[in-house]
Legacy VTK file of the C-alpha trace (Angstrom):
# vtk DataFile Version 3.0
C-alpha trace
ASCII
DATASET POLYDATA
POINTS 82 float
-15.017 -24.194 -15.639
-19.159 -23.927 -16.290
-19.981 -24.718 -12.741
-17.891 -21.045 -12.522
-19.986 -18.711 -13.886
-21.992 -16.428 -12.305
-24.967 -14.909 -13.607
-27.581 -11.959 -12.203
-30.287 -15.204 -11.543
-28.011 -16.370 -8.968
-27.880 -13.346 -7.331
-31.542 -13.660 -6.535
-31.551 -16.271 -4.020
-28.718 -15.099 -2.175
-29.594 -13.978 1.256
-27.940 -10.524 3.193
-25.752 -11.655 4.472
-24.078 -13.626 1.300
-24.482 -10.611 -0.349
-23.476 -8.462 2.519
-20.340 -11.429 2.570
-19.486 -10.782 -1.213
-19.147 -7.222 -0.921
-17.136 -6.623 1.681
-14.718 -9.256 0.059
-14.983 -7.864 -3.291
-13.984 -4.070 -2.061
-11.281 -4.952 0.238
-9.643 -6.830 -2.367
-10.128 -3.412 -4.569
-9.252 -1.102 -1.361
-6.497 -3.002 0.033
-3.369 -3.005 -2.285
-4.375 0.810 -2.925
-5.065 1.592 0.168
-1.782 0.215 2.245
1.335 1.227 0.828
-0.401 5.520 0.943
-1.212 4.555 5.285
2.041 2.927 5.450
3.562 6.008 4.268
1.539 7.838 6.149
1.957 6.628 9.317
5.854 6.276 8.303
6.287 10.808 8.124
4.251 10.108 10.893
6.475 8.465 12.939
9.397 10.724 12.034
7.371 14.067 13.024
6.757 12.045 16.343
2.494 11.905 16.333
1.249 9.435 17.630
-0.451 5.872 15.972
-3.844 7.935 15.637
-2.468 10.419 13.560
-2.245 7.707 11.158
-5.710 6.746 12.934
-7.440 9.504 11.527
-6.147 8.986 7.630
-7.281 6.031 7.369
-10.863 7.713 9.244
-10.754 10.325 7.204
-9.827 8.859 4.021
-13.027 6.581 4.824
-15.420 9.607 5.307
-13.640 10.714 2.125
-14.817 8.117 -0.016
-18.803 7.761 1.152
-18.986 11.338 0.230
-19.356 11.837 -3.500
-22.357 9.139 -2.871
-23.769 11.557 -0.447
-22.912 14.564 -2.484
-24.562 12.536 -5.984
-28.018 11.868 -4.028
-27.898 15.758 -2.757
-26.855 17.067 -7.072
-29.905 14.887 -7.871
-32.563 16.322 -6.059
-31.338 19.505 -6.351
-31.393 19.526 -9.699
-35.305 18.286 -10.138
LINES 1 83
82 0 1 2 3 4 5 6 7 8 9 10 11 12 13 14 15 16 17 18 19 20 21 22 23 24 25 26 27 28 29 30 31 32 33 34 35 36 37 38 39 40 41 42 43 44 45 46 47 48 49 50 51 52 53 54 55 56 57 58 59 60 61 62 63 64 65 66 67 68 69 70 71 72 73 74 75 76 77 78 79 80 81
């Protein structure tokens, strides 16, 4: 178990590609369990309404964009509060 401990010094030697791979894996592990049921529900309702799969794609795209808006909004609010 001692070899499994990772502290901040281990991250210093990590390259950008390794960090990105670790970050994407972490985000997928956190987000997939919550977004998959929501997307499947939306898709089922869309099919019952006779809509194509493009509406589900638009739903997922909007959801992902909305996740980025608080970050962008936070930057705007910080720059305006001087």
